[in-house]
N, C-alpha and C positions, 0 to 999 in steps of 0.2 A: 240203447234203450230198446226194449222189446215191448210187446203188447201187454204183457203181464205187469210190468212196472208202471206203464201208463195207466192201466186199469186200477192199480192200487193207489196211484197218485190221485186219480179222479175220485175214488172212494174216500180217500183220506181228506182231500180238500175240495169238496163239491162246490162250494160257493166261489172260491177263487177260480176254479176251472170254468165255471159258468160265466164268470166275469170276463175271463180271457176270451172265451168263445164269443160272447156278446161284443167285446171290444173289437175283435177281428172282423166280425160281421159289420159293425158300425163303421170301421175304417174303410172297408170295401164299399159300402153304400155311399160314404162321404166322398170317396175318390170318384166314383161313377157320377155322383151328383155334380161335383166340381167340374168334371170334363163336359158334362151336358150343359152346365151353366154358361160357359163361354159360347157355346153354340146357340143357346137360347137368347143370350144377350145380343148376338148378331142378328138373329131373327127379329128381336124386339126393335133394335135400332132401324132396321130396314122398314118395318111396319110403321114405326113412328115417323120416319121421313116421308113415307108414302101418305100417311095420314095428314101431315102438315101440307104436303103438296095438294092433296084433294081439298083440304080446308081452305087453302088460298084460292083454288079454282072456284069453290062455292062462293067465297067472299067477293071475288072479282066478277063472277058471272052475273051478279045483279045489275051491273052497268053495261053489259054487252049490247043491249038494244041501243042505248044512247051513243056508245062508241061506234057502233055500226052506222048509225045515222050520220054521225060526225064525219066518218070516213067517206060515206057516200057523197055528202055535201062537198067535202074537200076534193074528191075526184071529179065532181061535176064542175066546180070552179076551175080546176086545172084544165079540164077538157075545153072549157070556154075560152081559155087563154092560149090555146095552141093554134098555130097557123096551119093552113092547108098548103102543103108544098106545091101542089099543082095549080093553085089559084094565084097566079102571078100578079094580076091586076089588083086584087084585094090586098096583097102583101105590100105592093108598092104604094098603094093608097095610104097605108099606115105612115110611111115616111113623108108623103106629101102633106098629110094632115099635121104632122109634127112641124113641117116647114111653115105651114100657114099659121100655126099656133105660136111659134117662137120667133118668127121674123127672120130666120136665116134663109140663105139662098142655096138650094141644092144644085150643085154643079153637075153631079153624076150619081146615078143610083141604078145599080143593076145586080141581078143575082149572080152568085159565084157558083160555077159548076164544081161540086165536091165529090162527084161520083168516083172519079179516079183517085182522089186524095184520101188519105186515111181520116176516118171520121173521129172527131174529138168528143162527140157525144157518147154518153154512157147510158145504158138502159134501153128502154123500149121506144123512146122518142127520137124522131129524125131531126137532125140539125138542118136548118135552111139558112145559108150564108148569103149576105149581101155586101157589096162594096158601095160605100156611101162617101161622097165628097161634098163638103158643104163650106159655105163662106158666110161670115157675119161678124158682128161685134163679139168681143170676148164673153160678155155676160149672156148674150143670146146663144152663143155656142154652148156655154155651160148649161143653160136652160134646156137646150135641145138634148144634151147628153142625159141630164136628169130625167127628162120626160121619156127618153128612150129606155132608160134602165128601169123606170118605175111605171111604164106604160101598160097598155092593154095586153100586150103579148109578153111572154117570157123572153128576155133577150140577154145576150152576153156579148161584150166587146172583145173580140179575139185579138185585134191589133189596131193600132192607131198612130197617126202622126199629126203634128200640129205645127203650123208656121204662121208667122205674123208678117203681113205685107202692108206697106204704106199706101193709102188711097186718098186721093184728093177729094173724092165724093163723100167719104165717111166723115161725119162730124165728130166722131170720137177720136179721130186721128189715125186709126189703123183697123184693118180687118184681120180676122183670124181665119185661116184656111185649114180645114181638118179633113183628113182621109181616115176612114174607119172600115174595118171588116167586122160586121155585126152578124151574130148568129141568133136566129129566132128558133124557138123550140116548136117543132112541128109534129103533126100526127104521123104515125108510122105508115 
């Protein structure tokens, strides 16, 4: 095909030639648009996700003041329940008050030096360990444990052993002797 035959074909069929040219141009535009559509869809999806995130932030931002106050109150109540590791007399007084309240007899109560041992506490609070040995009736001993666990300070029983010994002085028939290692949560 040379240029002359193409020219004569165009002159002979002008409408058909125009339709072919328009079709070729339209197919080119459609393919360019299709390629750009996938890219635009990705941009749209990213913008929609960002919009949903911002909308959620705006929705939850209305409660930030109340949530901040609640967190401050929770931190204050936690701080009030922490022991001071260097205040030995006040910490031991906690155990003596439990002794008086529950009616058990404290045989031995002393702090355990855990500086050389690996700390079991996690986070920013310092564990303060005490070895406690007590004697009393079974129910009184359980009451001591309950009050220790749900008392003024945060506490955790690391280890314990319990034994029962016959005593002529006990009207219930037996005393329970318990040895505990108690960890109180302390200020750093």
